[in-house]
CHARMM internal coordinates of N, CA and C (Angstrom, degrees):
IC EDIT
DIST 1 N 1 CA 1.4484
DIST 1 CA 1 C 1.5234
ANGL 1 N 1 CA 1 C 107.70
DIST 1 C 2 N 1.3128
ANGL 1 CA 1 C 2 N 115.98
DIHE 1 N 1 CA 1 C 2 N 132.96
DIST 2 N 2 CA 1.4609
ANGL 1 C 2 N 2 CA 119.95
DIHE 1 CA 1 C 2 N 2 CA 178.93
DIST 2 CA 2 C 1.5291
ANGL 2 N 2 CA 2 C 110.48
DIHE 1 C 2 N 2 CA 2 C -83.84
DIST 2 C 3 N 1.3062
ANGL 2 CA 2 C 3 N 114.99
DIHE 2 N 2 CA 2 C 3 N 166.59
DIST 3 N 3 CA 1.4587
ANGL 2 C 3 N 3 CA 121.78
DIHE 2 CA 2 C 3 N 3 CA -179.49
DIST 3 CA 3 C 1.5298
ANGL 3 N 3 CA 3 C 111.10
DIHE 2 C 3 N 3 CA 3 C -60.21
DIST 3 C 4 N 1.3180
ANGL 3 CA 3 C 4 N 116.36
DIHE 3 N 3 CA 3 C 4 N -40.55
DIST 4 N 4 CA 1.4750
ANGL 3 C 4 N 4 CA 120.55
DIHE 3 CA 3 C 4 N 4 CA -179.67
DIST 4 CA 4 C 1.5230
ANGL 4 N 4 CA 4 C 111.36
DIHE 3 C 4 N 4 CA 4 C -59.87
DIST 4 C 5 N 1.3174
ANGL 4 CA 4 C 5 N 115.86
DIHE 4 N 4 CA 4 C 5 N -46.90
DIST 5 N 5 CA 1.4702
ANGL 4 C 5 N 5 CA 120.16
DIHE 4 CA 4 C 5 N 5 CA -178.65
DIST 5 CA 5 C 1.5261
ANGL 5 N 5 CA 5 C 111.30
DIHE 4 C 5 N 5 CA 5 C -69.06
DIST 5 C 6 N 1.3284
ANGL 5 CA 5 C 6 N 116.80
DIHE 5 N 5 CA 5 C 6 N -34.80
DIST 6 N 6 CA 1.4667
ANGL 5 C 6 N 6 CA 120.01
DIHE 5 CA 5 C 6 N 6 CA 177.93
DIST 6 CA 6 C 1.5259
ANGL 6 N 6 CA 6 C 110.79
DIHE 5 C 6 N 6 CA 6 C -64.30
DIST 6 C 7 N 1.3277
ANGL 6 CA 6 C 7 N 116.92
DIHE 6 N 6 CA 6 C 7 N -41.86
DIST 7 N 7 CA 1.4682
ANGL 6 C 7 N 7 CA 120.63
DIHE 6 CA 6 C 7 N 7 CA 178.97
DIST 7 CA 7 C 1.5190
ANGL 7 N 7 CA 7 C 110.39
DIHE 6 C 7 N 7 CA 7 C -65.03
DIST 7 C 8 N 1.3194
ANGL 7 CA 7 C 8 N 117.47
DIHE 7 N 7 CA 7 C 8 N -43.34
DIST 8 N 8 CA 1.4655
ANGL 7 C 8 N 8 CA 120.59
DIHE 7 CA 7 C 8 N 8 CA 179.22
DIST 8 CA 8 C 1.5281
ANGL 8 N 8 CA 8 C 111.24
DIHE 7 C 8 N 8 CA 8 C -64.53
DIST 8 C 9 N 1.3315
ANGL 8 CA 8 C 9 N 116.99
DIHE 8 N 8 CA 8 C 9 N -41.69
DIST 9 N 9 CA 1.4679
ANGL 8 C 9 N 9 CA 120.23
DIHE 8 CA 8 C 9 N 9 CA 178.52
DIST 9 CA 9 C 1.5271
ANGL 9 N 9 CA 9 C 110.80
DIHE 8 C 9 N 9 CA 9 C -64.53
DIST 9 C 10 N 1.3272
ANGL 9 CA 9 C 10 N 116.80
DIHE 9 N 9 CA 9 C 10 N -41.41
DIST 10 N 10 CA 1.4689
ANGL 9 C 10 N 10 CA 120.81
DIHE 9 CA 9 C 10 N 10 CA 179.03
DIST 10 CA 10 C 1.5295
ANGL 10 N 10 CA 10 C 111.04
DIHE 9 C 10 N 10 CA 10 C -64.65
DIST 10 C 11 N 1.3317
ANGL 10 CA 10 C 11 N 116.87
DIHE 10 N 10 CA 10 C 11 N -41.98
DIST 11 N 11 CA 1.4655
ANGL 10 C 11 N 11 CA 120.28
DIHE 10 CA 10 C 11 N 11 CA 178.71
DIST 11 CA 11 C 1.5283
ANGL 11 N 11 CA 11 C 110.50
DIHE 10 C 11 N 11 CA 11 C -63.29
DIST 11 C 12 N 1.3191
ANGL 11 CA 11 C 12 N 116.74
DIHE 11 N 11 CA 11 C 12 N -42.99
DIST 12 N 12 CA 1.4632
ANGL 11 C 12 N 12 CA 119.91
DIHE 11 CA 11 C 12 N 12 CA 177.75
DIST 12 CA 12 C 1.5136
ANGL 12 N 12 CA 12 C 112.36
DIHE 11 C 12 N 12 CA 12 C -62.02
DIST 12 C 13 N 1.3274
ANGL 12 CA 12 C 13 N 116.76
DIHE 12 N 12 CA 12 C 13 N -42.45
DIST 13 N 13 CA 1.4594
ANGL 12 C 13 N 13 CA 120.96
DIHE 12 CA 12 C 13 N 13 CA 177.54
DIST 13 CA 13 C 1.5275
ANGL 13 N 13 CA 13 C 111.13
DIHE 12 C 13 N 13 CA 13 C -61.81
DIST 13 C 14 N 1.3237
ANGL 13 CA 13 C 14 N 117.32
DIHE 13 N 13 CA 13 C 14 N -43.54
DIST 14 N 14 CA 1.4647
ANGL 13 C 14 N 14 CA 121.06
DIHE 13 CA 13 C 14 N 14 CA -179.82
DIST 14 CA 14 C 1.5262
ANGL 14 N 14 CA 14 C 111.30
DIHE 13 C 14 N 14 CA 14 C -65.17
DIST 14 C 15 N 1.3203
ANGL 14 CA 14 C 15 N 117.40
DIHE 14 N 14 CA 14 C 15 N -34.61
DIST 15 N 15 CA 1.4654
ANGL 14 C 15 N 15 CA 120.42
DIHE 14 CA 14 C 15 N 15 CA 177.24
DIST 15 CA 15 C 1.5228
ANGL 15 N 15 CA 15 C 110.00
DIHE 14 C 15 N 15 CA 15 C -66.29
DIST 15 C 16 N 1.3379
ANGL 15 CA 15 C 16 N 117.08
DIHE 15 N 15 CA 15 C 16 N -44.27
DIST 16 N 16 CA 1.4619
ANGL 15 C 16 N 16 CA 119.65
DIHE 15 CA 15 C 16 N 16 CA 177.32
DIST 16 CA 16 C 1.5254
ANGL 16 N 16 CA 16 C 111.40
DIHE 15 C 16 N 16 CA 16 C -61.67
DIST 16 C 17 N 1.3308
ANGL 16 CA 16 C 17 N 117.13
DIHE 16 N 16 CA 16 C 17 N -41.76
DIST 17 N 17 CA 1.4691
ANGL 16 C 17 N 17 CA 121.20
DIHE 16 CA 16 C 17 N 17 CA 179.08
DIST 17 CA 17 C 1.5256
ANGL 17 N 17 CA 17 C 110.41
DIHE 16 C 17 N 17 CA 17 C -63.02
DIST 17 C 18 N 1.3305
ANGL 17 CA 17 C 18 N 116.93
DIHE 17 N 17 CA 17 C 18 N -45.06
DIST 18 N 18 CA 1.4605
ANGL 17 C 18 N 18 CA 119.18
DIHE 17 CA 17 C 18 N 18 CA -178.37
DIST 18 CA 18 C 1.5266
ANGL 18 N 18 CA 18 C 111.76
DIHE 17 C 18 N 18 CA 18 C -67.81
DIST 18 C 19 N 1.3216
ANGL 18 CA 18 C 19 N 117.39
DIHE 18 N 18 CA 18 C 19 N -34.64
DIST 19 N 19 CA 1.4615
ANGL 18 C 19 N 19 CA 119.35
DIHE 18 CA 18 C 19 N 19 CA 176.47
DIST 19 CA 19 C 1.5300
ANGL 19 N 19 CA 19 C 111.09
DIHE 18 C 19 N 19 CA 19 C -67.58
DIST 19 C 20 N 1.3277
ANGL 19 CA 19 C 20 N 117.49
DIHE 19 N 19 CA 19 C 20 N -39.29
DIST 20 N 20 CA 1.4636
ANGL 19 C 20 N 20 CA 120.23
DIHE 19 CA 19 C 20 N 20 CA 176.79
DIST 20 CA 20 C 1.5276
ANGL 20 N 20 CA 20 C 110.41
DIHE 19 C 20 N 20 CA 20 C -64.17
DIST 20 C 21 N 1.3293
ANGL 20 CA 20 C 21 N 116.71
DIHE 20 N 20 CA 20 C 21 N -42.28
DIST 21 N 21 CA 1.4678
ANGL 20 C 21 N 21 CA 119.83
DIHE 20 CA 20 C 21 N 21 CA 178.08
DIST 21 CA 21 C 1.5261
ANGL 21 N 21 CA 21 C 111.00
DIHE 20 C 21 N 21 CA 21 C -64.51
DIST 21 C 22 N 1.3330
ANGL 21 CA 21 C 22 N 116.83
DIHE 21 N 21 CA 21 C 22 N -34.56
DIST 22 N 22 CA 1.4629
ANGL 21 C 22 N 22 CA 120.32
DIHE 21 CA 21 C 22 N 22 CA 177.45
DIST 22 CA 22 C 1.5268
ANGL 22 N 22 CA 22 C 110.57
DIHE 21 C 22 N 22 CA 22 C -64.60
DIST 22 C 23 N 1.3129
ANGL 22 CA 22 C 23 N 116.50
DIHE 22 N 22 CA 22 C 23 N -42.31
DIST 23 N 23 CA 1.4657
ANGL 22 C 23 N 23 CA 120.40
DIHE 22 CA 22 C 23 N 23 CA -178.65
DIST 23 CA 23 C 1.5180
ANGL 23 N 23 CA 23 C 112.47
DIHE 22 C 23 N 23 CA 23 C -70.08
DIST 23 C 24 N 1.3392
ANGL 23 CA 23 C 24 N 116.93
DIHE 23 N 23 CA 23 C 24 N -42.71
DIST 24 N 24 CA 1.4559
ANGL 23 C 24 N 24 CA 119.72
DIHE 23 CA 23 C 24 N 24 CA -169.17
DIST 24 CA 24 C 1.5175
ANGL 24 N 24 CA 24 C 115.45
DIHE 23 C 24 N 24 CA 24 C -104.46
DIST 24 C 25 N 1.3393
ANGL 24 CA 24 C 25 N 118.07
DIHE 24 N 24 CA 24 C 25 N -12.92
DIST 25 N 25 CA 1.4632
ANGL 24 C 25 N 25 CA 118.94
DIHE 24 CA 24 C 25 N 25 CA -177.41
DIST 25 CA 25 C 1.5248
ANGL 25 N 25 CA 25 C 111.36
DIHE 24 C 25 N 25 CA 25 C -116.46
DIST 25 C 26 N 1.3379
ANGL 25 CA 25 C 26 N 115.89
DIHE 25 N 25 CA 25 C 26 N -63.90
DIST 26 N 26 CA 1.4564
ANGL 25 C 26 N 26 CA 119.41
DIHE 25 CA 25 C 26 N 26 CA -176.68
DIST 26 CA 26 C 1.5261
ANGL 26 N 26 CA 26 C 109.76
DIHE 25 C 26 N 26 CA 26 C -160.84
DIST 26 C 27 N 1.3231
ANGL 26 CA 26 C 27 N 117.21
DIHE 26 N 26 CA 26 C 27 N 142.87
DIST 27 N 27 CA 1.4644
ANGL 26 C 27 N 27 CA 119.27
DIHE 26 CA 26 C 27 N 27 CA 177.56
DIST 27 CA 27 C 1.5265
ANGL 27 N 27 CA 27 C 113.32
DIHE 26 C 27 N 27 CA 27 C -65.82
DIST 27 C 28 N 1.3182
ANGL 27 CA 27 C 28 N 117.49
DIHE 27 N 27 CA 27 C 28 N -14.43
DIST 28 N 28 CA 1.4649
ANGL 27 C 28 N 28 CA 120.07
DIHE 27 CA 27 C 28 N 28 CA 178.57
DIST 28 CA 28 C 1.5315
ANGL 28 N 28 CA 28 C 112.73
DIHE 27 C 28 N 28 CA 28 C -67.67
DIST 28 C 29 N 1.3352
ANGL 28 CA 28 C 29 N 117.66
DIHE 28 N 28 CA 28 C 29 N -14.67
DIST 29 N 29 CA 1.4580
ANGL 28 C 29 N 29 CA 120.36
DIHE 28 CA 28 C 29 N 29 CA 176.52
DIST 29 CA 29 C 1.5149
ANGL 29 N 29 CA 29 C 112.07
DIHE 28 C 29 N 29 CA 29 C -67.87
DIST 29 C 30 N 1.3343
ANGL 29 CA 29 C 30 N 118.15
DIHE 29 N 29 CA 29 C 30 N -11.78
DIST 30 N 30 CA 1.4727
ANGL 29 C 30 N 30 CA 120.37
DIHE 29 CA 29 C 30 N 30 CA 174.51
DIST 30 CA 30 C 1.5234
ANGL 30 N 30 CA 30 C 110.72
DIHE 29 C 30 N 30 CA 30 C -62.54
DIST 30 C 31 N 1.3260
ANGL 30 CA 30 C 31 N 117.30
DIHE 30 N 30 CA 30 C 31 N -24.62
DIST 31 N 31 CA 1.4656
ANGL 30 C 31 N 31 CA 119.90
DIHE 30 CA 30 C 31 N 31 CA 175.92
DIST 31 CA 31 C 1.5254
ANGL 31 N 31 CA 31 C 110.72
DIHE 30 C 31 N 31 CA 31 C -64.17
DIST 31 C 32 N 1.3223
ANGL 31 CA 31 C 32 N 117.12
DIHE 31 N 31 CA 31 C 32 N -33.35
DIST 32 N 32 CA 1.4633
ANGL 31 C 32 N 32 CA 120.63
DIHE 31 CA 31 C 32 N 32 CA 176.30
DIST 32 CA 32 C 1.5297
ANGL 32 N 32 CA 32 C 110.26
DIHE 31 C 32 N 32 CA 32 C -66.96
DIST 32 C 33 N 1.3273
ANGL 32 CA 32 C 33 N 117.08
DIHE 32 N 32 CA 32 C 33 N -39.88
DIST 33 N 33 CA 1.4570
ANGL 32 C 33 N 33 CA 121.11
DIHE 32 CA 32 C 33 N 33 CA 175.95
DIST 33 CA 33 C 1.5193
ANGL 33 N 33 CA 33 C 110.44
DIHE 32 C 33 N 33 CA 33 C -62.38
DIST 33 C 34 N 1.3229
ANGL 33 CA 33 C 34 N 116.89
DIHE 33 N 33 CA 33 C 34 N -41.68
DIST 34 N 34 CA 1.4673
ANGL 33 C 34 N 34 CA 120.62
DIHE 33 CA 33 C 34 N 34 CA 177.78
DIST 34 CA 34 C 1.5303
ANGL 34 N 34 CA 34 C 111.02
DIHE 33 C 34 N 34 CA 34 C -64.45
DIST 34 C 35 N 1.3319
ANGL 34 CA 34 C 35 N 117.46
DIHE 34 N 34 CA 34 C 35 N -37.76
DIST 35 N 35 CA 1.4621
ANGL 34 C 35 N 35 CA 121.04
DIHE 34 CA 34 C 35 N 35 CA 177.26
DIST 35 CA 35 C 1.5296
ANGL 35 N 35 CA 35 C 110.82
DIHE 34 C 35 N 35 CA 35 C -63.02
DIST 35 C 36 N 1.3230
ANGL 35 CA 35 C 36 N 117.34
DIHE 35 N 35 CA 35 C 36 N -41.87
DIST 36 N 36 CA 1.4637
ANGL 35 C 36 N 36 CA 121.05
DIHE 35 CA 35 C 36 N 36 CA 178.65
DIST 36 CA 36 C 1.5237
ANGL 36 N 36 CA 36 C 109.93
DIHE 35 C 36 N 36 CA 36 C -62.68
DIST 36 C 37 N 1.3248
ANGL 36 CA 36 C 37 N 116.88
DIHE 36 N 36 CA 36 C 37 N -44.13
DIST 37 N 37 CA 1.4634
ANGL 36 C 37 N 37 CA 120.74
DIHE 36 CA 36 C 37 N 37 CA 179.05
DIST 37 CA 37 C 1.5272
ANGL 37 N 37 CA 37 C 111.35
DIHE 36 C 37 N 37 CA 37 C -62.67
DIST 37 C 38 N 1.3303
ANGL 37 CA 37 C 38 N 117.14
DIHE 37 N 37 CA 37 C 38 N -42.12
DIST 38 N 38 CA 1.4656
ANGL 37 C 38 N 38 CA 120.38
DIHE 37 CA 37 C 38 N 38 CA 178.99
DIST 38 CA 38 C 1.5257
ANGL 38 N 38 CA 38 C 110.72
DIHE 37 C 38 N 38 CA 38 C -64.67
DIST 38 C 39 N 1.3236
ANGL 38 CA 38 C 39 N 117.07
DIHE 38 N 38 CA 38 C 39 N -39.19
DIST 39 N 39 CA 1.4620
ANGL 38 C 39 N 39 CA 120.23
DIHE 38 CA 38 C 39 N 39 CA 178.75
DIST 39 CA 39 C 1.5261
ANGL 39 N 39 CA 39 C 110.96
DIHE 38 C 39 N 39 CA 39 C -66.31
DIST 39 C 40 N 1.3289
ANGL 39 CA 39 C 40 N 117.78
DIHE 39 N 39 CA 39 C 40 N -39.69
DIST 40 N 40 CA 1.4606
ANGL 39 C 40 N 40 CA 120.75
DIHE 39 CA 39 C 40 N 40 CA 176.67
DIST 40 CA 40 C 1.5268
ANGL 40 N 40 CA 40 C 111.39
DIHE 39 C 40 N 40 CA 40 C -63.48
DIST 40 C 41 N 1.3304
ANGL 40 CA 40 C 41 N 116.27
DIHE 40 N 40 CA 40 C 41 N -40.64
DIST 41 N 41 CA 1.4719
ANGL 40 C 41 N 41 CA 119.66
DIHE 40 CA 40 C 41 N 41 CA 179.15
DIST 41 CA 41 C 1.5215
ANGL 41 N 41 CA 41 C 111.73
DIHE 40 C 41 N 41 CA 41 C -65.40
DIST 41 C 42 N 1.3326
ANGL 41 CA 41 C 42 N 117.88
DIHE 41 N 41 CA 41 C 42 N -46.28
DIST 42 N 42 CA 1.4542
ANGL 41 C 42 N 42 CA 119.25
DIHE 41 CA 41 C 42 N 42 CA -177.89
DIST 42 CA 42 C 1.5158
ANGL 42 N 42 CA 42 C 111.21
DIHE 41 C 42 N 42 CA 42 C -68.12
DIST 42 C 43 N 1.3349
ANGL 42 CA 42 C 43 N 118.49
DIHE 42 N 42 CA 42 C 43 N -33.79
DIST 43 N 43 CA 1.4655
ANGL 42 C 43 N 43 CA 119.33
DIHE 42 CA 42 C 43 N 43 CA 179.16
DIST 43 CA 43 C 1.5258
ANGL 43 N 43 CA 43 C 111.14
DIHE 42 C 43 N 43 CA 43 C -72.00
DIST 43 C 44 N 1.3231
ANGL 43 CA 43 C 44 N 117.31
DIHE 43 N 43 CA 43 C 44 N -27.82
DIST 44 N 44 CA 1.4630
ANGL 43 C 44 N 44 CA 120.26
DIHE 43 CA 43 C 44 N 44 CA 176.17
DIST 44 CA 44 C 1.5214
ANGL 44 N 44 CA 44 C 111.43
DIHE 43 C 44 N 44 CA 44 C -66.39
DIST 44 C 45 N 1.3247
ANGL 44 CA 44 C 45 N 116.90
DIHE 44 N 44 CA 44 C 45 N -34.81
DIST 45 N 45 CA 1.4599
ANGL 44 C 45 N 45 CA 120.23
DIHE 44 CA 44 C 45 N 45 CA -177.81
DIST 45 CA 45 C 1.5227
ANGL 45 N 45 CA 45 C 113.61
DIHE 44 C 45 N 45 CA 45 C -91.27
DIST 45 C 46 N 1.3334
ANGL 45 CA 45 C 46 N 117.81
DIHE 45 N 45 CA 45 C 46 N -31.33
DIST 46 N 46 CA 1.4624
ANGL 45 C 46 N 46 CA 119.97
DIHE 45 CA 45 C 46 N 46 CA -175.06
DIST 46 CA 46 C 1.5228
ANGL 46 N 46 CA 46 C 113.78
DIHE 45 C 46 N 46 CA 46 C -104.24
DIST 46 C 47 N 1.3325
ANGL 46 CA 46 C 47 N 117.66
DIHE 46 N 46 CA 46 C 47 N -23.65
DIST 47 N 47 CA 1.4522
ANGL 46 C 47 N 47 CA 121.06
DIHE 46 CA 46 C 47 N 47 CA -175.99
DIST 47 CA 47 C 1.5207
ANGL 47 N 47 CA 47 C 112.94
DIHE 46 C 47 N 47 CA 47 C 81.90
DIST 47 C 48 N 1.3313
ANGL 47 CA 47 C 48 N 117.84
DIHE 47 N 47 CA 47 C 48 N -0.69
DIST 48 N 48 CA 1.4650
ANGL 47 C 48 N 48 CA 122.26
DIHE 47 CA 47 C 48 N 48 CA 178.54
DIST 48 CA 48 C 1.5160
ANGL 48 N 48 CA 48 C 109.30
DIHE 47 C 48 N 48 CA 48 C -93.18
DIST 48 C 49 N 1.3364
ANGL 48 CA 48 C 49 N 116.35
DIHE 48 N 48 CA 48 C 49 N 122.33
DIST 49 N 49 CA 1.4541
ANGL 48 C 49 N 49 CA 120.99
DIHE 48 CA 48 C 49 N 49 CA 179.89
DIST 49 CA 49 C 1.5210
ANGL 49 N 49 CA 49 C 109.14
DIHE 48 C 49 N 49 CA 49 C -141.83
DIST 49 C 50 N 1.3386
ANGL 49 CA 49 C 50 N 117.90
DIHE 49 N 49 CA 49 C 50 N 114.38
DIST 50 N 50 CA 1.4662
ANGL 49 C 50 N 50 CA 120.41
DIHE 49 CA 49 C 50 N 50 CA 179.25
DIST 50 CA 50 C 1.5314
ANGL 50 N 50 CA 50 C 113.09
DIHE 49 C 50 N 50 CA 50 C -58.76
DIST 50 C 51 N 1.3205
ANGL 50 CA 50 C 51 N 117.72
DIHE 50 N 50 CA 50 C 51 N -37.43
DIST 51 N 51 CA 1.4670
ANGL 50 C 51 N 51 CA 120.19
DIHE 50 CA 50 C 51 N 51 CA 179.06
DIST 51 CA 51 C 1.5260
ANGL 51 N 51 CA 51 C 110.46
DIHE 50 C 51 N 51 CA 51 C -63.61
DIST 51 C 52 N 1.3270
ANGL 51 CA 51 C 52 N 117.41
DIHE 51 N 51 CA 51 C 52 N -38.85
DIST 52 N 52 CA 1.4665
ANGL 51 C 52 N 52 CA 120.75
DIHE 51 CA 51 C 52 N 52 CA 178.73
DIST 52 CA 52 C 1.5198
ANGL 52 N 52 CA 52 C 110.86
DIHE 51 C 52 N 52 CA 52 C -63.78
DIST 52 C 53 N 1.3249
ANGL 52 CA 52 C 53 N 116.88
DIHE 52 N 52 CA 52 C 53 N -38.69
DIST 53 N 53 CA 1.4614
ANGL 52 C 53 N 53 CA 119.76
DIHE 52 CA 52 C 53 N 53 CA 178.42
DIST 53 CA 53 C 1.5253
ANGL 53 N 53 CA 53 C 110.87
DIHE 52 C 53 N 53 CA 53 C -65.02
DIST 53 C 54 N 1.3197
ANGL 53 CA 53 C 54 N 117.21
DIHE 53 N 53 CA 53 C 54 N -39.35
DIST 54 N 54 CA 1.4692
ANGL 53 C 54 N 54 CA 120.66
DIHE 53 CA 53 C 54 N 54 CA 179.76
DIST 54 CA 54 C 1.5314
ANGL 54 N 54 CA 54 C 110.39
DIHE 53 C 54 N 54 CA 54 C -68.95
DIST 54 C 55 N 1.3292
ANGL 54 CA 54 C 55 N 117.05
DIHE 54 N 54 CA 54 C 55 N -43.82
DIST 55 N 55 CA 1.4642
ANGL 54 C 55 N 55 CA 119.85
DIHE 54 CA 54 C 55 N 55 CA 178.69
DIST 55 CA 55 C 1.5227
ANGL 55 N 55 CA 55 C 111.37
DIHE 54 C 55 N 55 CA 55 C -63.20
DIST 55 C 56 N 1.3317
ANGL 55 CA 55 C 56 N 116.14
DIHE 55 N 55 CA 55 C 56 N -34.37
DIST 56 N 56 CA 1.4630
ANGL 55 C 56 N 56 CA 120.27
DIHE 55 CA 55 C 56 N 56 CA 177.69
DIST 56 CA 56 C 1.5275
ANGL 56 N 56 CA 56 C 111.02
DIHE 55 C 56 N 56 CA 56 C -62.57
DIST 56 C 57 N 1.3361
ANGL 56 CA 56 C 57 N 116.39
DIHE 56 N 56 CA 56 C 57 N -37.05
DIST 57 N 57 CA 1.4648
ANGL 56 C 57 N 57 CA 120.72
DIHE 56 CA 56 C 57 N 57 CA 177.37
DIST 57 CA 57 C 1.5277
ANGL 57 N 57 CA 57 C 111.79
DIHE 56 C 57 N 57 CA 57 C -63.63
DIST 57 C 58 N 1.3320
ANGL 57 CA 57 C 58 N 117.05
DIHE 57 N 57 CA 57 C 58 N -29.07
DIST 58 N 58 CA 1.4546
ANGL 57 C 58 N 58 CA 121.45
DIHE 57 CA 57 C 58 N 58 CA 179.00
DIST 58 CA 58 C 1.5190
ANGL 58 N 58 CA 58 C 112.37
DIHE 57 C 58 N 58 CA 58 C -83.23
DIST 58 C 59 N 1.3309
ANGL 58 CA 58 C 59 N 117.00
DIHE 58 N 58 CA 58 C 59 N 0.09
DIST 59 N 59 CA 1.4557
ANGL 58 C 59 N 59 CA 120.67
DIHE 58 CA 58 C 59 N 59 CA 173.97
DIST 59 CA 59 C 1.5080
ANGL 59 N 59 CA 59 C 115.99
DIHE 58 C 59 N 59 CA 59 C 91.65
DIST 59 C 60 N 1.3121
ANGL 59 CA 59 C 60 N 118.04
DIHE 59 N 59 CA 59 C 60 N 14.71
DIST 60 N 60 CA 1.4743
ANGL 59 C 60 N 60 CA 119.46
DIHE 59 CA 59 C 60 N 60 CA 177.26
DIST 60 CA 60 C 1.5240
ANGL 60 N 60 CA 60 C 107.12
DIHE 59 C 60 N 60 CA 60 C -76.02
DIST 60 C 61 N 1.3257
ANGL 60 CA 60 C 61 N 115.67
DIHE 60 N 60 CA 60 C 61 N 131.01
DIST 61 N 61 CA 1.4584
ANGL 60 C 61 N 61 CA 120.49
DIHE 60 CA 60 C 61 N 61 CA -175.32
DIST 61 CA 61 C 1.5300
ANGL 61 N 61 CA 61 C 111.66
DIHE 60 C 61 N 61 CA 61 C -72.01
DIST 61 C 62 N 1.3294
ANGL 61 CA 61 C 62 N 114.46
DIHE 61 N 61 CA 61 C 62 N 147.62
DIST 62 N 62 CA 1.4626
ANGL 61 C 62 N 62 CA 120.83
DIHE 61 CA 61 C 62 N 62 CA -175.82
DIST 62 CA 62 C 1.5188
ANGL 62 N 62 CA 62 C 112.28
DIHE 61 C 62 N 62 CA 62 C -68.83
DIST 62 C 63 N 1.3144
ANGL 62 CA 62 C 63 N 114.18
DIHE 62 N 62 CA 62 C 63 N 150.87
DIST 63 N 63 CA 1.4498
ANGL 62 C 63 N 63 CA 121.65
DIHE 62 CA 62 C 63 N 63 CA 172.64
DIST 63 CA 63 C 1.5208
ANGL 63 N 63 CA 63 C 108.16
DIHE 62 C 63 N 63 CA 63 C -108.02
DIST 63 C 64 N 1.3047
ANGL 63 CA 63 C 64 N 116.04
DIHE 63 N 63 CA 63 C 64 N -149.50
DIST 64 N 64 CA 1.4702
ANGL 63 C 64 N 64 CA 120.37
DIHE 63 CA 63 C 64 N 64 CA -177.65
DIST 64 CA 64 C 1.5266
ANGL 64 N 64 CA 64 C 113.13
DIHE 63 C 64 N 64 CA 64 C -86.07
DIST 64 C 65 N 1.3122
ANGL 64 CA 64 C 65 N 117.66
DIHE 64 N 64 CA 64 C 65 N -33.45
DIST 65 N 65 CA 1.4640
ANGL 64 C 65 N 65 CA 120.28
DIHE 64 CA 64 C 65 N 65 CA -169.17
DIST 65 CA 65 C 1.5321
ANGL 65 N 65 CA 65 C 114.11
DIHE 64 C 65 N 65 CA 65 C -80.79
DIST 65 C 66 N 1.3031
ANGL 65 CA 65 C 66 N 118.72
DIHE 65 N 65 CA 65 C 66 N -42.39
DIST 66 N 66 CA 1.4682
ANGL 65 C 66 N 66 CA 121.23
DIHE 65 CA 65 C 66 N 66 CA -172.57
DIST 66 CA 66 C 1.5128
ANGL 66 N 66 CA 66 C 110.46
DIHE 65 C 66 N 66 CA 66 C -110.30
DIST 66 C 67 N 1.3220
ANGL 66 CA 66 C 67 N 116.32
DIHE 66 N 66 CA 66 C 67 N 92.09
DIST 67 N 67 CA 1.4733
ANGL 66 C 67 N 67 CA 121.01
DIHE 66 CA 66 C 67 N 67 CA 178.83
DIST 67 CA 67 C 1.4936
ANGL 67 N 67 CA 67 C 111.08
DIHE 66 C 67 N 67 CA 67 C -116.66
END
COOR INIT
IC SEED 1 N 1 CA 1 C
IC BUILD
């Protein structure tokens, strides 16, 4: 799995988790979903992604997007 796909899979998982927390815990968890969306948008334009840096430390090989 490349770094790009790992970041996308992690973002998708976090969205599912935040939606479940919104349904079963509190509607304020939608702010976490909004944070994930904002992070995805800024990484699309800047190429800076904290999750990509962490995955890189674990040895996941780079893809095209996060170099």
